All heavy atoms as an XYZ file, in Angstrom:
1047
protein
N     100.538    108.062    118.454
C     100.899    109.346    118.965
C     102.243    109.745    118.422
O     102.426    110.911    118.239
C     100.966    109.286    120.500
C      99.513    109.146    121.156
C      99.672    109.062    122.638
C      98.234    108.943    123.151
N      98.260    108.834    124.570
N     103.085    108.770    118.162
C     104.447    109.123    117.593
C     104.296    109.800    116.222
O     105.144    110.583    115.825
C     105.274    107.869    117.503
C     106.727    108.136    117.185
C     107.548    106.886    117.314
N     107.238    106.064    116.093
C     107.033    104.778    116.091
N     107.090    104.130    117.200
N     106.806    104.162    115.007
N     103.210    109.494    115.589
C     102.954    110.081    114.217
C     103.042    111.635    114.291
O     103.413    112.270    113.289
C     101.581    109.636    113.791
C     101.229    110.123    112.391
C      99.836    109.553    112.068
N      99.590    109.664    110.621
C      98.937    110.666    110.096
N      98.487    111.619    110.878
N      98.774    110.769    108.816
N     102.545    112.175    115.340
C     102.463    113.644    115.501
C     103.736    114.201    116.182
O     103.938    115.471    116.159
C     101.229    114.001    116.284
C      99.992    113.559    115.588
C      99.284    112.401    116.046
C      99.513    114.146    114.498
C      98.254    111.998    115.430
C      98.370    113.703    113.780
C      97.712    112.563    114.304
O      96.629    112.108    113.641
N     104.547    113.397    116.882
C     105.589    113.944    117.626
C     107.045    113.615    117.015
O     108.019    114.231    117.401
C     105.593    113.410    119.077
O     105.748    111.986    119.054
N     107.113    112.722    116.073
C     108.307    112.261    115.469
C     108.435    112.809    114.101
O     107.578    112.496    113.269
C     108.513    110.754    115.549
O     108.362    110.280    116.889
C     109.818    110.277    114.991
N     109.503    113.536    113.743
C     109.679    114.043    112.362
C     109.753    112.890    111.351
O     110.201    111.858    111.609
C     111.014    114.791    112.326
C     111.328    115.415    111.094
C     112.719    116.096    111.058
C     113.096    116.864    109.862
N     112.975    116.274    108.650
N     109.084    113.118    110.265
C     108.956    112.149    109.136
C     108.223    110.896    109.460
O     108.302    109.895    108.659
C     110.381    111.814    108.609
C     111.148    113.079    108.075
O     110.425    113.980    107.554
O     112.377    113.104    108.259
N     107.496    110.848    110.508
C     106.744    109.674    110.874
C     105.379    109.605    110.162
O     104.934    108.584    109.719
C     106.479    109.513    112.346
C     105.625    108.315    112.820
C     106.265    106.966    112.572
O     107.535    106.943    112.416
O     105.572    106.049    112.428
N     104.760    110.767    110.066
C     103.371    110.849    109.499
C     103.239    110.211    108.085
O     102.331    109.513    107.816
C     102.871    112.262    109.463
N     104.250    110.513    107.273
C     104.185    109.988    105.850
C     104.336    108.473    105.778
O     104.183    107.908    104.715
C     105.217    110.694    104.976
S     106.973    110.377    105.391
N     104.715    107.829    106.864
C     104.897    106.360    106.844
C     103.622    105.588    107.000
O     103.596    104.348    106.974
C     105.855    105.991    107.929
C     107.207    106.657    107.774
C     108.088    106.531    108.998
N     108.576    105.068    109.241
C     109.521    104.541    108.602
N     110.294    105.179    107.748
N     109.844    103.251    108.862
N     102.454    106.262    107.178
C     101.232    105.631    107.530
C     100.210    105.580    106.350
O      99.111    105.048    106.485
C     100.497    106.348    108.686
C     101.274    106.240    109.912
N     100.991    105.433    110.966
C     102.447    106.844    110.344
C     101.852    105.507    111.931
N     102.688    106.388    111.602
N     100.651    106.080    105.207
C      99.678    106.108    104.050
C     100.369    106.172    102.750
O     101.624    106.406    102.687
C      98.740    107.285    104.250
C      99.410    108.634    104.068
C      99.488    109.288    102.865
C     100.043    109.236    105.188
C     100.091    110.556    102.694
C     100.724    110.389    104.997
C     100.695    111.099    103.833
O     101.358    112.289    103.633
N      99.688    106.144    101.688
C     100.215    106.476    100.306
C      98.983    106.882     99.481
O      97.978    106.187     99.374
C     100.932    105.288     99.651
C     101.458    105.773     98.292
C     100.106    104.045     99.521
C     102.478    104.783     97.608
N      99.044    108.113     98.907
C      98.007    108.560     98.041
C      98.292    108.046     96.595
O      98.726    108.682     95.737
C      97.962    110.123     97.998
C      97.608    110.701     99.354
O      97.002    109.949    100.159
O      97.837    111.892     99.612
N      98.144    106.715     96.512
C      98.522    106.005     95.281
C      97.831    106.346     94.080
O      98.366    106.276     92.995
C      98.452    104.471     95.507
C      99.370    103.749     94.616
C      96.997    103.981     95.468
C      99.728    102.368     95.125
N      96.613    106.957     94.218
C      95.872    107.366     93.009
C      96.455    108.580     92.361
O      95.988    109.006     91.328
C      94.363    107.475     93.371
C      94.145    108.524     94.449
O      95.064    108.906     95.163
O      92.930    108.888     94.651
N      97.399    109.305     93.040
C      98.028    110.485     92.448
C      99.054    110.047     91.314
O      99.599    110.898     90.595
C      98.743    111.269     93.473
C      99.272    112.577     92.961
O      98.525    113.257     92.192
O     100.442    112.903     93.244
N      99.427    108.790     91.181
C     100.302    108.304     90.211
C      99.593    107.600     89.142
O      98.991    106.602     89.284
C     101.317    107.351     90.874
C     102.040    107.862     92.033
C     101.783    107.413     93.324
C     103.012    108.884     91.866
C     102.490    107.914     94.422
C     103.652    109.441     92.989
C     103.407    108.996     94.234
O     104.092    109.494     95.338
N      99.723    108.106     87.871
C      98.953    107.586     86.695
C      99.334    106.078     86.477
O      98.443    105.302     86.032
C      99.424    108.386     85.534
C     100.000    109.650     86.140
C     100.435    109.293     87.504
N     100.558    105.684     86.759
C     100.951    104.325     86.547
C     100.178    103.298     87.424
O     100.166    102.151     87.116
C     102.459    104.142     86.739
C     103.325    104.924     85.771
C     103.712    106.274     86.347
O     103.040    106.733     87.281
O     104.750    106.777     85.879
N      99.673    103.795     88.542
C      99.004    102.912     89.371
C      97.787    102.253     88.620
O      97.516    101.046     88.764
C      98.444    103.608     90.668
C      97.560    102.750     91.487
C      97.998    101.610     92.118
C      96.205    103.118     91.605
C      97.150    100.785     92.834
C      95.311    102.320     92.341
C      95.750    101.165     92.935
N      97.082    103.126     87.932
C      95.890    102.619     87.189
C      96.225    101.639     86.022
O      95.354    100.838     85.627
C      95.081    103.846     86.635
C      94.538    104.795     87.794
C      93.905    106.014     87.195
C      93.594    104.022     88.679
N      97.445    101.731     85.510
C      97.804    100.831     84.489
C      98.591     99.612     84.953
O      98.977     98.790     84.145
C      98.642    101.583     83.352
O      99.887    102.037     84.035
C      97.963    102.754     82.832
N      98.849     99.581     86.225
C      99.664     98.467     86.836
C     101.116     98.584     86.547
O     101.854     97.537     86.602
N     101.613     99.737     86.229
C     103.074     99.916     85.866
C     103.731    100.826     86.898
O     104.899    101.253     86.561
C     103.210    100.458     84.472
O     102.552    101.751     84.321
C     102.641     99.502     83.400
N     103.218    101.046     88.038
C     103.841    101.842     89.023
C     105.117    101.208     89.533
O     105.166    100.028     89.926
C     102.896    102.040     90.282
C     103.356    102.997     91.345
C     103.308    104.413     90.802
C     102.546    102.879     92.553
N     106.284    101.986     89.472
C     107.544    101.365     89.978
C     107.397    100.979     91.422
O     106.782    101.645     92.231
C     108.526    102.433     89.814
C     107.930    103.457     88.803
C     106.367    103.301     89.030
N     108.055     99.846     91.776
C     108.000     99.415     93.178
C     109.133     99.993     93.981
O     109.122    100.086     95.185
C     108.097     97.867     93.217
C     106.822     97.254     92.695
N     106.611     95.918     92.929
C     105.822     97.701     92.040
C     105.411     95.585     92.331
N     104.941     96.711     91.845
N     110.170    100.439     93.229
C     111.415    100.952     93.915
C     111.179    102.425     94.341
O     110.742    103.261     93.685
C     112.574    100.936     92.919
O     113.603    101.785     93.330
N     111.522    102.642     95.640
C     111.447    103.942     96.244
C     112.344    104.937     95.518
O     111.919    106.083     95.224
C     111.780    103.847     97.741
C     111.614    105.127     98.523
C     110.344    105.780     98.548
C     112.635    105.644     99.237
C     110.249    106.951     99.236
C     112.495    106.768     99.922
C     111.283    107.437     99.991
N     113.541    104.437     95.140
C     114.531    105.293     94.493
C     113.950    105.743     93.083
O     114.091    106.881     92.647
C     115.897    104.689     94.416
C     116.550    104.457     95.787
C     116.716    105.810     96.548
O     117.051    106.912     95.946
O     116.445    105.796     97.764
N     113.370    104.703     92.405
C     112.820    105.073     91.061
C     111.689    106.050     91.219
O     111.576    106.957     90.376
C     112.364    103.794     90.392
O     113.393    102.859     90.308
C     111.712    104.018     89.029
N     110.860    105.897     92.181
C     109.720    106.846     92.451
C     110.260    108.246     92.734
O     109.770    109.194     92.159
C     108.880    106.372     93.548
C     108.038    105.128     93.321
S     106.787    105.453     92.032
C     105.618    106.440     92.959
N     111.317    108.332     93.540
C     111.825    109.626     93.877
C     112.494    110.250     92.620
O     112.324    111.495     92.415
C     112.878    109.516     94.993
C     112.184    109.283     96.367
C     113.090    109.520     97.545
C     114.430    108.821     97.430
N     115.227    108.948     98.665
N     113.116    109.515     91.809
C     113.713    109.980     90.592
C     112.650    110.503     89.631
O     112.822    111.535     89.012
C     114.642    108.931     89.880
O     115.677    108.526     90.810
C     115.203    109.405     88.623
N     111.635    109.686     89.474
C     110.581    110.031     88.542
C     109.737    111.204     89.038
O     109.307    112.113     88.185
C     109.702    108.835     88.345
C     108.620    109.044     87.235
C     107.936    107.874     86.820
N     108.875    106.867     86.207
C     108.612    105.592     85.842
N     107.381    105.171     86.106
N     109.482    104.842     85.335
N     109.379    111.282     90.265
C     108.421    112.294     90.769
C     109.034    113.287     91.726
O     108.355    114.297     92.084
C     107.286    111.565     91.471
C     106.368    110.818     90.557
C     106.484    109.420     90.459
C     105.471    111.424     89.717
C     105.676    108.662     89.613
C     104.673    110.745     88.814
C     104.798    109.384     88.751
O     103.970    108.667     88.026
N     110.223    113.098     92.133
C     110.804    113.995     93.158
C     110.473    113.550     94.525
O     109.425    113.101     94.789
N     111.498    113.674     95.421
C     111.399    113.209     96.757
C     110.258    113.889     97.513
O     109.522    113.252     98.253
N     110.083    115.186     97.335
C     109.038    115.908     98.098
C     107.596    115.440     97.707
O     106.753    115.262     98.529
C     109.130    117.443     97.981
O     109.018    117.798     96.649
N     107.409    115.170     96.393
C     106.084    114.634     96.009
C     105.822    113.260     96.553
O     104.716    112.964     97.054
C     105.948    114.636     94.481
C     104.521    114.215     94.024
C     104.388    114.259     92.539
N     103.192    113.695     92.089
C     102.809    113.583     90.818
N     103.642    114.001     89.888
N     101.674    113.078     90.483
N     106.785    112.390     96.481
C     106.649    111.016     96.953
C     106.395    111.015     98.436
O     105.432    110.387     98.947
C     107.824    110.204     96.563
C     107.764    108.764     97.245
C     107.972    109.995     95.015
N     107.192    111.760     99.150
C     106.988    111.838    100.624
C     105.677    112.560    100.994
O     105.023    112.109    101.938
C     108.198    112.565    101.317
C     109.396    111.667    101.276
C     110.668    112.266    101.832
O     110.511    113.274    102.620
O     111.771    111.836    101.567
N     105.305    113.569    100.207
C     104.025    114.196    100.397
C     102.819    113.319    100.132
O     101.748    113.464    100.745
N     102.999    112.359     99.253
C     101.969    111.347     98.956
C     101.963    110.151     99.879
O     101.125    109.282     99.751
C     102.054    110.892     97.489
C     101.463    111.829     96.550
O     100.530    112.644     96.861
N     101.848    111.754     95.320
N     102.978    110.126    100.786
C     103.086    109.010    101.721
C     103.962    107.911    101.231
O     103.978    107.633    100.038
N     104.699    107.329    102.132
C     105.650    106.254    101.783
C     105.341    104.991    102.525
O     106.260    104.171    102.762
C     107.061    106.719    102.131
C     107.242    106.999    103.647
C     107.537    107.912    101.317
C     108.759    107.184    104.146
N     104.091    104.717    102.846
C     103.650    103.562    103.609
C     104.242    102.182    103.138
O     104.832    101.530    103.942
N     104.139    101.921    101.881
C     104.649    100.645    101.473
C     106.181    100.411    101.716
O     106.687     99.344    102.077
C     104.338    100.474     99.971
C     103.231    101.437     99.821
C     103.490    102.574    100.799
N     106.892    101.507    101.496
C     108.388    101.454    101.622
C     108.744    101.423    103.115
O     109.736    100.846    103.489
C     109.077    102.498    100.853
C     108.780    102.452     99.414
C     109.303    101.506     98.512
C     107.897    103.215     98.655
N     108.742    101.635     97.261
C     107.865    102.750     97.323
C     107.078    104.344     98.952
C     107.119    103.388     96.290
C     106.317    104.987     97.966
C     106.426    104.458     96.634
N     107.938    102.141    103.965
C     108.182    102.116    105.403
C     107.951    100.722    105.889
O     108.722    100.252    106.749
C     107.240    103.128    106.040
N     106.891    100.013    105.413
C     106.604     98.691    105.837
C     107.790     97.738    105.542
O     108.243     96.982    106.324
C     105.327     98.239    105.262
C     104.725     96.971    105.647
C     104.484     96.820    107.129
C     103.486     96.618    104.967
N     108.263     97.893    104.332
C     109.375     97.050    103.829
C     110.625     97.333    104.753
O     111.381     96.354    105.119
C     109.724     97.356    102.418
C     110.850     96.427    101.862
O     110.623     95.176    101.848
O     111.817     96.966    101.421
N     110.927     98.587    105.049
C     112.047     99.015    105.847
C     111.931     98.291    107.219
O     112.893     97.876    107.814
C     112.059    100.477    105.998
C     113.251    101.021    106.813
C     113.185    102.521    106.912
O     113.010    103.187    105.916
O     113.198    103.059    108.080
N     110.740     98.401    107.821
C     110.535     97.835    109.121
C     110.633     96.275    109.162
O     111.170     95.670    110.089
C     109.127     98.191    109.689
C     108.991     99.664    109.972
C     110.051    100.216    110.894
O     110.164     99.684    112.025
O     110.737    101.213    110.603
N     110.288     95.691    108.085
C     110.468     94.229    107.942
C     111.951     93.884    108.040
O     112.307     92.976    108.797
C     109.880     93.678    106.562
C     110.364     92.334    106.293
C     109.925     91.128    106.911
C     111.368     92.175    105.365
C     110.414     89.887    106.687
C     111.905     90.903    105.059
C     111.421     89.805    105.704
O     111.877     88.564    105.468
N     112.744     94.603    107.334
C     114.199     94.388    107.428
C     114.724     94.692    108.787
O     115.701     93.987    109.270
C     114.934     95.142    106.305
C     114.620     94.685    104.977
N     115.038     93.500    104.422
C     113.812     95.190    103.919
C     114.643     93.191    103.222
N     113.814     94.215    102.902
N     114.280     95.709    109.446
C     114.685     95.949    110.815
C     114.253     94.849    111.676
O     115.024     94.471    112.661
C     114.028     97.284    111.277
C     114.665     98.512    110.734
C     114.092     99.797    111.310
N     114.255     99.850    112.746
C     113.359    100.337    113.583
N     112.205    100.827    113.156
N     113.614    100.302    114.891
N     113.098     94.243    111.543
C     112.647     93.106    112.321
C     113.568     91.916    112.128
O     114.023     91.302    113.133
C     111.235     92.698    111.970
C     110.658     91.567    112.735
C     110.597     91.843    114.266
C     109.260     91.220    112.232
N     113.967     91.607    110.939
C     114.911     90.548    110.607
C     116.244     90.745    111.342
O     116.810     89.885    112.017
C     115.082     90.382    109.100
C     116.262     89.409    108.783
C     113.836     89.853    108.436
N     116.671     91.951    111.274
C     117.937     92.358    111.989
C     117.835     92.158    113.497
O     118.767     91.647    114.142
C     118.352     93.805    111.710
C     118.743     94.058    110.335
O     119.076     93.019    109.546
O     118.792     95.260    109.837
N     116.687     92.583    114.060
C     116.422     92.332    115.569
C     116.483     90.864    115.885
O     117.023     90.480    116.874
C     115.191     92.980    115.964
C     115.101     94.520    115.768
C     116.114     95.250    116.664
N     115.925     96.657    116.665
C     116.347     97.451    115.708
N     117.059     97.044    114.665
N     116.236     98.813    115.793
N     115.798     90.031    115.125
C     115.792     88.642    115.343
C     117.214     88.072    115.223
O     117.576     87.275    116.085
C     114.869     87.967    114.356
C     113.390     88.009    114.754
C     112.414     88.189    113.775
C     112.973     87.843    116.053
C     111.075     88.189    114.061
C     111.627     87.845    116.429
C     110.676     88.086    115.425
N     117.926     88.378    114.237
C     119.273     87.904    113.987
C     120.186     88.292    115.195
O     121.059     87.520    115.468
C     119.806     88.302    112.662
C     119.128     87.550    111.538
C     119.562     88.062    110.150
O     120.192     89.190    109.967
N     119.342     87.285    109.166
N     119.948     89.480    115.683
C     120.793     89.920    116.781
C     120.294     89.363    118.182
O     120.967     89.648    119.163
C     120.805     91.442    116.885
N     119.207     88.707    118.198
C     118.635     88.212    119.460
C     118.058     89.264    120.285
O     117.937     89.159    121.518
N     117.738     90.392    119.712
C     117.127     91.574    120.397
C     115.619     91.387    120.443
O     114.951     92.011    119.622
C     117.565     92.869    119.716
C     116.945     94.090    120.379
O     116.282     93.965    121.443
O     117.154     95.202    119.783
N     115.082     90.638    121.388
C     113.706     90.266    121.460
C     112.834     91.510    121.786
O     111.735     91.672    121.220
C     113.419     89.118    122.341
C     114.409     87.976    121.985
C     115.312     87.454    122.858
C     114.534     87.286    120.808
N     116.010     86.395    122.234
C     115.502     86.327    120.932
C     113.904     87.385    119.541
C     115.961     85.506    119.893
C     114.259     86.553    118.513
C     115.303     85.564    118.708
N     113.329     92.344    122.666
C     112.585     93.532    123.057
C     112.477     94.499    121.830
O     111.399     94.956    121.550
C     113.251     94.253    124.220
O     113.247     93.402    125.338
C     112.444     95.504    124.642
N     113.560     94.638    121.090
C     113.602     95.504    119.959
C     112.615     94.887    118.867
O     111.922     95.605    118.127
N     112.665     93.553    118.724
C     111.758     92.858    117.782
C     110.306     93.124    118.059
O     109.533     93.354    117.118
C     112.106     91.387    117.745
N     109.935     93.050    119.261
C     108.571     93.381    119.642
C     108.155     94.817    119.269
O     107.117     95.011    118.737
C     108.331     93.060    121.190
C     106.983     93.667    121.628
C     108.445     91.603    121.442
N     109.082     95.758    119.553
C     108.755     97.146    119.154
C     108.554     97.274    117.655
O     107.641     97.937    117.164
C     109.900     98.099    119.659
C     109.900     98.284    121.142
O     108.843     97.969    121.780
O     110.921     98.725    121.669
N     109.495     96.682    116.950
C     109.404     96.792    115.464
C     108.173     96.036    114.934
O     107.503     96.533    114.000
C     110.719     96.203    114.808
C     110.581     96.221    113.274
C     111.935     97.180    115.188
N     107.878     94.927    115.495
C     106.697     94.150    115.092
C     105.421     94.989    115.311
O     104.448     94.955    114.501
C     106.549     92.821    115.820
N     105.425     95.755    116.409
C     104.291     96.723    116.641
C     104.125     97.695    115.536
O     103.014     97.999    115.101
N     105.232     98.258    115.120
C     105.221     99.247    113.995
C     104.766     98.538    112.712
O     103.876     99.064    112.025
C     106.563     99.835    113.756
C     106.919    100.851    114.773
O     106.102    101.354    115.501
O     108.146    101.213    114.907
N     105.187     97.327    112.485
C     104.775     96.619    111.208
C     103.267     96.352    111.245
O     102.602     96.617    110.297
C     105.521     95.232    111.155
C     107.004     95.499    110.744
C     104.865     94.410    110.110
C     107.841     94.238    110.788
N     102.770     95.946    112.460
C     101.356     95.747    112.527
C     100.530     97.052    112.294
O      99.442     97.031    111.573
N     101.038     98.201    112.837
C     100.366     99.395    112.620
C     100.403     99.886    111.196
O      99.347    100.297    110.640
C     100.990    100.469    113.606
C     100.228    101.699    113.584
N      99.410    102.086    114.626
C     100.122    102.754    112.660
C      98.829    103.278    114.352
N      99.254    103.689    113.142
N     101.562     99.849    110.593
C     101.657    100.282    109.176
C     100.829     99.404    108.241
O     100.089     99.902    107.407
C     103.119    100.204    108.727
C     104.034    101.252    109.392
C     105.467    101.055    109.338
C     103.580    102.392    110.090
C     106.288    101.928    109.944
C     104.485    103.205    110.629
C     105.799    103.052    110.618
O     106.642    103.964    111.207
N     100.884     98.055    108.483
C     100.052     97.160    107.628
C      98.586     97.430    107.831
O      97.849     97.472    106.844
C     100.369     95.729    107.996
N      98.208     97.723    109.051
C      96.758     98.032    109.316
C      96.371     99.353    108.553
O      95.384     99.354    107.893
N      97.223    100.331    108.704
C      96.989    101.646    108.009
C      96.825    101.450    106.499
O      95.993    102.108    105.890
C      98.032    102.656    108.333
C      97.805    103.365    109.669
O      96.703    103.175    110.270
O      98.730    104.144    110.097
N      97.721    100.644    105.901
C      97.705    100.438    104.455
C      96.554     99.554    103.985
O      96.372     99.386    102.763
C      99.065     99.878    104.055
C     100.175    100.853    104.204
C     101.579    100.231    103.912
C     100.021    102.041    103.242
N      95.734     99.022    104.925
C      94.537     98.307    104.598
C      93.324     99.092    104.827
O      92.194     98.618    104.621
C      94.507     96.919    105.332
C      95.389     95.928    104.765
N      96.746     95.815    104.922
C      95.099     94.896    103.790
C      97.257     94.831    104.217
N      96.287     94.263    103.573
N      93.517    100.309    105.302
C      92.379    101.253    105.520
C      92.287    102.008    104.203
O      93.154    102.796    103.833
C      92.791    102.251    106.684
C      91.623    102.760    107.417
C      90.972    103.981    106.703
O      90.652    103.924    105.496
N      90.692    105.024    107.468
N      91.105    101.857    103.486
C      91.018    102.459    102.181
C      91.264    103.975    102.116
O      91.785    104.456    101.097
C      89.542    102.186    101.773
C      89.179    100.951    102.655
C      89.924    101.072    103.905
N      90.933    104.710    103.131
C      91.115    106.096    103.087
C      92.586    106.530    103.290
O      92.949    107.659    103.044
C      90.289    106.823    104.072
C      88.730    106.584    103.861
C      87.892    107.189    105.044
C      88.299    107.274    102.562
N      93.441    105.540    103.585
C      94.851    105.804    103.685
C      95.569    105.594    102.328
O      96.790    105.663    102.225
C      95.594    104.946    104.684
C      95.217    105.416    106.118
N      96.169    105.384    107.081
C      94.168    105.803    106.701
C      95.627    105.833    108.259
N      94.394    106.068    108.054
N      94.776    105.422    101.277
C      95.274    105.073     99.996
C      94.896    106.043     98.872
O      95.115    105.764     97.699
C      94.888    103.660     99.577
C      95.227    102.554    100.545
C      94.665    101.260    100.066
C      96.796    102.453    100.716
N      94.266    107.159     99.268
C      93.773    108.028     98.247
C      94.018    109.488     98.631
O      94.005    109.889     99.812
C      92.258    107.799     98.060
O      91.685    108.696     97.069
C      91.475    107.890     99.371
N      94.071    110.352     97.592
C      94.252    111.806     97.804
C      92.939    112.364     98.517
O      93.109    113.393     99.120
C      94.572    112.562     96.477
O      93.537    112.170     95.567
C      95.951    112.167     95.920
N      91.896    111.699     98.312
C      90.601    112.236     98.844
C      90.353    111.528    100.217
O      89.300    111.148    100.529
C      89.482    111.892     97.907
C      88.153    112.597     98.222
O      88.211    113.690     98.887
N      87.043    112.043     97.928
N      91.408    111.439    101.012
C      91.412    110.681    102.284
C      90.347    111.145    103.257
O      89.993    110.374    104.177
C      92.810    110.757    102.898
C      93.226    112.076    103.375
C      92.937    112.453    104.672
C      93.812    112.946    102.499
C      93.312    113.721    105.123
C      94.240    114.217    102.972
C      93.916    114.549    104.315
N      89.975    112.426    103.221
C      89.022    112.873    104.177
C      87.723    113.341    103.504
O      86.942    114.129    104.095
C      89.644    114.004    104.990
C      88.806    114.283    106.274
O      88.190    113.318    106.843
O      88.719    115.465    106.674
N      87.546    112.947    102.263
C      86.284    113.385    101.520
C      86.361    114.819    101.159
O      85.397    115.343    100.615
N      87.506    115.468    101.350
C      87.584    116.915    101.064
C      87.445    117.233     99.578
O      87.051    118.364     99.217
C      88.952    117.458    101.535
C      90.176    117.074    100.771
C      90.743    115.710    101.030
O      90.101    114.879    101.702
N      91.899    115.447    100.517
N      87.679    116.305     98.699
C      87.566    116.612     97.190
C      86.166    116.257     96.701
O      85.881    116.535     95.570
C      88.582    115.792     96.505
C      90.076    116.021     96.879
C      90.983    115.129     96.076
C      90.431    117.472     96.693
N      85.369    115.650     97.502
C      84.071    115.232     97.050
C      82.894    115.742     97.937
O      81.807    115.223     97.913
C      83.956    113.651     97.002
O      84.345    113.140     98.255
N      83.189    116.768     98.738
C      82.145    117.338     99.535
C      81.710    116.528    100.739
O      80.642    116.661    101.218
N      82.563    115.644    101.110
C      82.298    114.751    102.286
C      83.339    114.832    103.378
O      83.761    113.966    104.038
C      82.306    113.310    101.801
C      81.248    113.012    100.764
C      81.484    111.693    100.096
O      82.528    111.254     99.787
N      80.340    110.982     99.807
N      83.762    116.099    103.626
C      84.808    116.387    104.643
C      84.461    115.715    105.968
O      83.365    115.696    106.432
C      85.028    117.870    104.782
O      85.632    118.356    103.639
N      85.488    115.073    106.578
C      85.270    114.435    107.931
C      85.017    112.953    107.814
O      84.917    112.252    108.834
N      85.003    112.371    106.605
C      84.631    110.987    106.449
C      85.747    110.108    107.028
O      85.456    109.052    107.555
C      84.440    110.601    104.920
C      85.732    110.648    104.166
C      83.849    109.207    104.819
N      87.034    110.540    107.064
C      88.106    109.776    107.622
C      87.881    109.536    109.037
O      87.960    108.377    109.617
C      89.423    110.463    107.344
C      90.662    109.682    107.828
N      91.202    109.839    109.076
C      91.381    108.678    107.240
C      92.204    109.033    109.279
N      92.334    108.322    108.128
N      87.636    110.548    109.796
C      87.459    110.406    111.259
C      86.175    109.624    111.533
O      86.152    108.757    112.422
C      87.233    111.796    111.866
O      86.962    111.682    113.239
N      85.143    109.808    110.823
C      83.881    109.039    110.989
C      84.140    107.597    110.765
O      83.659    106.732    111.514
C      82.748    109.537    110.105
C      82.194    110.861    110.524
C      80.909    111.247    109.843
N      81.014    111.210    108.352
C      81.380    112.270    107.599
N      81.717    113.466    108.186
N      81.398    112.200    106.248
N      84.868    107.237    109.745
C      85.145    105.810    109.377
C      86.147    105.209    110.397
O      85.848    104.118    110.894
C      85.735    105.720    108.001
C      86.061    104.334    107.541
C      85.086    103.458    107.082
C      87.407    103.858    107.625
C      85.395    102.161    106.678
C      87.665    102.609    107.201
C      86.722    101.739    106.760
N      87.237    105.854    110.634
C      88.300    105.281    111.419
C      88.097    105.349    112.933
O      88.623    104.516    113.635
C      89.639    105.874    110.952
C      90.854    105.144    111.492
C      92.119    105.622    110.912
O      92.709    106.598    111.449
O      92.548    105.070    109.853
N      87.548    106.387    113.354
C      87.462    106.635    114.845
C      86.022    106.432    115.388
O      85.767    105.585    116.202
C      87.956    107.975    115.235
O      89.312    108.127    114.671
C      88.015    108.193    116.713
N      85.134    107.219    114.865
C      83.741    107.225    115.440
C      83.055    105.881    115.240
O      82.415    105.303    116.111
C      82.957    108.339    114.899
C      83.491    109.664    115.428
C      82.748    110.901    114.775
C      83.440    112.209    115.212
N      82.914    113.295    114.507
N      83.090    105.384    113.991
C      82.389    104.077    113.665
C      82.992    102.972    114.437
O      82.262    102.166    115.055
C      82.421    103.819    112.168
C      81.632    102.588    111.827
S      81.672    102.193    110.038
C      83.316    101.628    109.820
N      84.343    102.821    114.469
C      84.921    101.748    115.135
C      84.713    101.854    116.677
O      84.482    100.916    117.393
C      86.382    101.586    114.815
O      86.991    102.774    115.054
C      86.581    101.195    113.389
N      84.827    103.114    117.131
C      84.638    103.318    118.579
C      83.242    102.967    119.015
O      83.004    102.400    120.156
N      82.194    103.203    118.199
C      80.873    102.924    118.568
C      80.643    101.437    118.677
O      79.784    101.013    119.406
C      79.963    103.553    117.450
C      78.470    103.274    117.738
C      77.573    103.925    116.658
N      77.879    105.316    116.496
C      77.968    105.940    115.349
N      77.694    105.314    114.180
N      78.222    107.248    115.321
N      81.381    100.601    117.924
C      81.149     99.192    117.873
C      82.249     98.413    118.618
O      82.314     97.160    118.515
C      81.063     98.714    116.484
C      79.861     99.358    115.757
N      78.586     98.837    115.960
C      79.826    100.406    114.903
C      77.736     99.557    115.293
N      78.439    100.528    114.603
N      83.129     99.079    119.298
C      84.283     98.406    119.956
C      83.801     97.401    121.032
O      84.468     96.354    121.152
C      85.212     99.478    120.596
C      86.606     98.936    120.931
C      87.362     98.409    119.770
C      87.374    100.152    121.579
N      82.729     97.696    121.717
C      82.252     96.688    122.683
C      81.878     95.372    122.061
O      81.818     94.364    122.746
C      80.993     97.241    123.409
C      81.320     98.494    124.267
O      82.494     98.863    124.257
O      80.417     99.029    124.856
N      81.563     95.381    120.756
C      81.109     94.117    120.093
C      82.322     93.298    119.695
O      82.160     92.080    119.350
C      80.292     94.508    118.825
C      79.072     95.330    119.140
C      78.444     95.873    117.849
O      78.705     95.356    116.721
O      77.720     96.898    118.016
N      83.452     93.821    119.767
C      84.713     93.084    119.392
C      85.128     92.197    120.592
O      85.367     92.688    121.639
C      85.858     94.049    119.018
C      87.146     93.398    118.647
C      87.183     92.531    117.559
C      88.241     93.582    119.424
C      88.369     91.948    117.231
C      89.419     92.935    119.135
C      89.514     92.159    117.958
N      85.160     90.910    120.308
C      85.516     90.007    121.430
C      86.678     89.120    120.836
O      86.473     88.069    120.210
C      84.377     89.093    121.697
C      83.138     89.754    122.190
C      83.290     90.037    123.713
N      82.134     90.642    124.307
C      81.954     91.958    124.485
N      82.855     92.764    124.144
N      80.725     92.371    124.937
N      87.883     89.587    121.092
C      89.067     88.768    120.569
C      89.151     87.443    121.337
O      88.856     87.402    122.581
C      90.287     89.642    120.917
C      89.848     90.617    121.951
C      88.313     90.724    121.765
N      89.517     86.374    120.673
C      89.698     85.117    121.279
C      91.120     85.008    121.767
O      92.036     85.475    121.088
C      89.359     84.001    120.320
C      87.899     83.970    119.955
C      87.578     82.819    119.030
N      88.213     83.130    117.734
C      88.470     82.288    116.833
N      88.117     80.981    116.993
N      88.969     82.576    115.661
N      91.403     84.437    122.851
C      92.733     84.276    123.366
C      93.058     82.789    123.301
O      92.260     81.928    123.552
C      92.916     84.815    124.737
O      92.113     84.188    125.676
N      94.263     82.485    122.932
C      94.740     81.170    122.931
C      96.251     81.189    123.060
O      96.917     82.158    122.719
C      94.353     80.430    121.645
N      96.847     80.112    123.542
C      98.233     79.993    123.644
C      98.907     79.898    122.251
O      98.377     79.330    121.366
C      98.626     78.800    124.499
N     100.060     80.595    122.143
C     100.782     80.448    120.882
C     101.456     79.116    120.694
O     101.829     78.555    121.752
C     101.907     81.593    120.792
N     101.412     78.590    119.560
C     101.939     77.233    119.280
C     103.129     77.413    118.286
O     102.948     78.074    117.262
C     100.920     76.343    118.696
C     101.483     74.967    118.369
C      99.697     76.184    119.630
N     104.235     76.871    118.620
C     105.394     77.087    117.765
C     105.849     75.856    117.029
O     105.350     74.785    117.018
């Protein structure tokens, strides 16, 4: 829900990586600053900043642990889990995220919400005590 209510949150959940020619050749810069210099900040942010947001949250998590802020660490860990999950959803990695470029509009919602919702009853997570 924060994605829709917090400024600059939406772009943290995806990356339209196929908009960058270097992705196909394996030469895409990993540095956020290099990407902004090469493509401009508005294009990079418009294409999503998911990988860099995930990296930023990782460093925030380390800071929370080092500060002994366990409540803050749990919050940041939740963001990390969400961003990592989003970046493993194939439609969060392409400019054709909703099938709008291939005549399949609505595929994102069907894949991410309707299909999973239909089968949610079949998901049976196992619980076990954490071992340290």
